[in-house]
N, C-alpha and C positions, 0 to 999 in steps of 0.2 A: 469282642470287637465288633463294631458296626460297619458292615459290608454293604456296599451300594450295590444293588442289583442292576447287571448290565448285559444286554443281550446280544447274542451272537453276532448279530448284523452290525451294533454298535462297535463291537471289539475288531472286527474287519476294517473300520475306518480309522481305528487308535492303533496304530502299530507301535511297538516298543520302541522308546528312543533309541538311538546308535549306540550309546554307552551300554545298554545292556544287552546289547547284541553281541558285544565282545566275549562275554562269559555267560550264556543263557544256562548252563549246567550249575554255576554258583547262584545265580539269581533265583532259578527253579526251585533250589534246595533251601534257599533262606525262609523262613517262616515270617520275617518281617516285610516281605516283598507283597508289593501293590497287587492285589487280586486282579484287577483289571489286565496288566500286563502279564500275569500269570495265564489268564485266559488267552492272550493273544500267543503265548508259547504254545499252549495246548492244541490251538487251531493251526499253528503253523509248522510245529518243529517235527520233524521225522527221526531225531536221534532218541533212539530207545532209552538211553541213560537220563536224558532231559525229562521224556514223558514219565519214567519211573519216579524221578524226583519231584514232579509236579503232583503225581498220584499221590505222594508221600505227604505233601506239603500241606498243613492245617490251613493255609492261607488261599488254597485253590476252590474256588466256588462249587458248591453242590452240583450246579448244572454240569460243569466241567469234569467232575469226578465222575459223574454219571458216564460220560463220553469216554473217560479214561478206563473205567473199569471194562469197558469192550476188548480193551488191549492188553490190560495187565491187572486182573482182579485182586493179585496177591498182593500188589503195591498200594492198592486204594485200601485193602483191609489193614494195613500197617499205618495208614493216616490216623492220627489220633481224635480228629473231628468225628469220623465215622461212627465212635464210640459215644458221641454225646447226642446222636439221633435218637429220635424215640421209635424203637422198634417194638414196644410194649404193648401196643393196643393191637387188636386182631386185625389184620390185613394192612396194617402200616408199612410192613417190609414191601408189599406188593405194590404199594403206592409210591414209596421212595425208590425202589429198585426196578427198573424196567424188566419185563419178562425176559428179554434176551439175555440181560446182564444176570439175571437168576440163574438162568440155564448155563452159562459161561462160569459162574461160582459154582454150581455144581459140578460141572465137569473139572474144574479145578480141584475141588474137594475130593472127588473120587479117584483122581490120580495120585491123590497122597497115600503113600503105603500105610499109614496109621489110619486112614478112614475106615470108620465101621459103617456100613449104610443102614444099619438098623432094621432088618428086614421086617420086624414087628411092627414097625411104624411107616416103613417106605414099601408101599406096595410093590413086588418085585417086577411087575409088569411096567413100572415107570423108571425102573433103573435102565440107564442107557448103555 
């Protein structure tokens, strides 16, 4: 899919049509939805269900996924597009994922009962 890059400033001046505002959850959940309007909902919605649906939607632009990661990292990790990002090169995850988001993802990880911190890999003084 060829997505057009749209800045946050442009999204502010292009609100979603009235017809989409009637059922934002359905629109946010639909992978065929226009990424421009999905960005509008990322910027304006306060509904946690809509935001989680946006985080899982593969049509949501990466810049907006980064914003959604701050609120719901688990939902973004369910987005299939994240698995297509290239994290194989050294430092690539640090370039794609902001430090604050990395910290929140780590916090989410250590809150999971099955998480093993691998103390031989992670220096215990860095565990929060």
